[in-house]
C-alpha positions as CSV (number, residue, x, y, z in Angstrom):
1,X,0.0,0.0,0.0
2,X,1.3,3.4,-0.9
3,X,2.3,5.7,1.9
4,X,0.3,8.9,2.5
5,X,3.3,10.7,4.0
6,X,6.2,11.1,1.6
7,X,9.8,11.9,2.3
8,X,11.3,15.3,1.6
9,X,11.1,17.1,-0.9
10,X,7.6,15.7,-1.7
11,X,6.4,16.2,1.9
12,X,7.1,20.0,1.8
13,X,4.9,22.9,0.9
14,X,2.5,22.5,-2.0
15,X,3.4,19.0,-2.9
16,X,2.1,17.8,0.5
17,X,-1.4,19.1,-0.4
18,X,-1.8,16.5,-3.2
19,X,-0.9,12.9,-2.3
20,X,0.0,10.4,-4.9
21,X,-2.9,8.3,-6.5
22,X,-3.6,5.5,-4.1
23,X,-2.9,1.9,-5.0
24,X,-5.7,0.5,-2.7
25,X,-9.2,1.8,-3.4
26,X,-12.6,0.3,-2.5
27,X,-15.4,1.4,-4.7
28,X,-18.7,1.3,-2.8
29,X,-22.4,1.3,-3.7
30,X,-24.5,2.2,-0.7
31,X,-28.2,1.4,-0.6
32,X,-30.4,4.0,1.1
33,X,-30.6,3.7,4.9
34,X,-28.5,0.5,5.1
35,X,-25.3,0.1,7.2
36,X,-22.4,-1.1,5.1
37,X,-19.1,-2.4,6.5
38,X,-15.9,-1.8,4.7
39,X,-12.9,-3.8,6.0
40,X,-9.8,-1.8,6.7
41,X,-6.8,-3.3,4.9
42,X,-3.8,-4.4,6.9
43,X,-1.3,-1.6,7.2
44,X,-3.8,1.2,6.4
45,X,-3.2,4.4,8.4
46,X,-5.3,6.9,6.4
47,X,-8.6,6.8,4.7
48,X,-9.8,9.3,2.1
49,X,-13.5,9.5,1.2
50,X,-15.3,10.6,-1.9
51,X,-19.1,10.1,-2.5
52,X,-21.7,11.6,-4.7
53,X,-24.1,12.1,-1.8
54,X,-24.0,12.6,2.0
55,X,-22.6,9.7,3.9
56,X,-22.0,9.0,7.6
57,X,-18.9,7.1,8.6
58,X,-18.0,5.5,11.9
59,X,-14.8,3.7,12.8
60,X,-15.3,0.3,14.4
61,X,-15.3,-3.5,14.0
62,X,-17.3,-6.0,12.1
63,X,-20.2,-5.6,14.6
64,X,-20.4,-1.8,14.3
65,X,-23.8,-0.5,13.1
66,X,-25.0,3.0,12.3
67,X,-28.7,3.4,13.2
68,X,-31.0,6.0,11.7
69,X,-29.6,9.5,12.3
70,X,-30.5,10.7,15.8
71,X,-29.4,13.2,18.3
72,X,-26.7,11.8,20.5
73,X,-25.4,13.1,23.8
74,X,-22.7,10.6,24.5
75,X,-20.3,11.0,21.5
76,X,-21.5,7.7,19.8
77,X,-22.7,9.3,16.5
78,X,-21.2,8.8,13.1
79,X,-19.4,11.6,11.2
80,X,-21.1,13.2,8.2
81,X,-19.0,13.5,5.0
82,X,-15.4,13.2,6.3
83,X,-12.8,14.0,3.6
84,X,-9.7,12.3,5.1
85,X,-9.1,10.6,8.4
86,X,-6.2,9.0,10.2
87,X,-6.9,5.5,11.4
88,X,-5.9,5.2,15.0
89,X,-4.3,2.1,16.5
90,X,-7.1,1.6,19.0
91,X,-10.8,2.6,19.3
92,X,-11.7,5.0,22.2
93,X,-11.8,2.1,24.7
94,X,-8.0,1.9,24.3
95,X,-8.1,-1.9,23.8
96,X,-10.0,-2.7,20.6
97,X,-8.3,-2.4,17.3
98,X,-10.4,-0.9,14.5
99,X,-11.1,-3.4,11.7
100,X,-13.9,-1.8,9.7
101,X,-15.5,1.4,8.6
102,X,-19.3,1.5,8.9
103,X,-21.0,3.7,6.3
104,X,-24.6,4.7,5.9
105,X,-26.4,7.2,3.6
106,X,-29.9,8.5,3.7
107,X,-30.2,8.0,-0.1
108,X,-28.4,5.6,-2.5
109,X,-24.8,6.7,-3.0
110,X,-21.8,5.8,-5.0
111,X,-18.2,6.5,-3.9
112,X,-14.9,5.3,-2.9
113,X,-12.6,5.0,0.1
114,X,-8.9,5.3,-0.7
115,X,-6.5,3.8,1.8
116,X,-2.9,4.8,2.4
117,X,-0.2,3.4,4.7
């Protein structure tokens, strides 16, 4: 898997704003109001998202589910339309390793998730 962070001189100034094309991309077709799990490939440290509609994303495991949008007061919600995120070593519990991304859209959506090391 291609690295997201490049060595100097490519990591400096304007070149750092445009990463290389990824060599690991998952194309995804989301059905309306259905949670979809996307496995995180081994070695992935960054995920970049591109969809043609609004999408919620939550980092988790193969049992993670995103319910209908609702107001949360405990921090358990999904994030709407992230652009790029770093994949942490552990989930907030400090023990569980993330293995999947859970995605859900209010309407059918097409898109991709690009992974980088």
